Every structure is written in structure tokens, then in C-alpha cells.
N, C-alpha and C positions, 0 to 999 in steps of 0.2 A: 749610525745611519738611518736617516728618513725612509719611512716606506711612503709608497705616492698613492693615495687609495683614492677614487673619486667617489666615496660613497662610507658614510661614518659606520658604527659599531650598529647602531640604531637601522637603517637602513638594511645592513647587509641580514640580519635578523626576519626580517619583516621577507625581502623577498624569498629567502628558505619556505616562508609559511605559506608563498603563492604557491609552488608547488603541490603542497596537500591540502589546499583549501577544495578544490574542483570535485574532492573525491569523497567529502561528505554529503555533497548534494546527489550526487551518483549513490550513494549508499540509502539517503533516505527514496529517493526514486524506486529501489530495489527492496525495500522495505517495505511500501505500500504497495507493490507489485504481490509480492509476495503475500501482503496479508487480503488482498482481494481476489486474488485465487485461490486463498486459504478461504476465504468467508462463500464465494462462488461454488467453489464444491461441496461446501458442505449443504447450503441450501439452494440448490439450483430446484429447476422445476420437479414436480412429485408427480408423477401416475395419476389419473385421478379416481375415483372411485364409484361405484355407482350407488348411488343410495335407495333403498327400497321404500318408500310410506306407509306406515299399514293403517286403511283406509277399514273404517266399524265398517260392518256388517248391515247396519240402517243405513247407511251414507250412501252405497252400493245404489240401490234401488231408484235416488232423486233422482 
């Protein structure tokens, strides 16, 4: 008996791959967001420290 199929074995394998294909861009976006969050948490704004400059005594009177 023959089986009636509307697609060949090659088309069937490509149909199965299409279901898992959108997972790759989603994983890439999640990894990118995780890297940005890691860098943001490490290198965020740091509080400014006051810098006092030493002025020699001879320049104070000028």
C-alpha cells in the first residue's frame, strides 16, 4: 500500500526545524539583556569625592 503524503522527507525535517528556530533569537536577546544588566550593576555611577588641593603658603597672599 502506498501512503499519500503531501511533502517529501526533506520538507518534513524543515517543518520540524521551524518550531525550534524562534527559540534562538529569544535566547540571544535574554543573554544580551543579562550582559547589559551585569555591566550596569558593576559600573554604575559612583559618588563624587571632594578633592582638596594643597596651596603653598606663598601663593595664598597673592
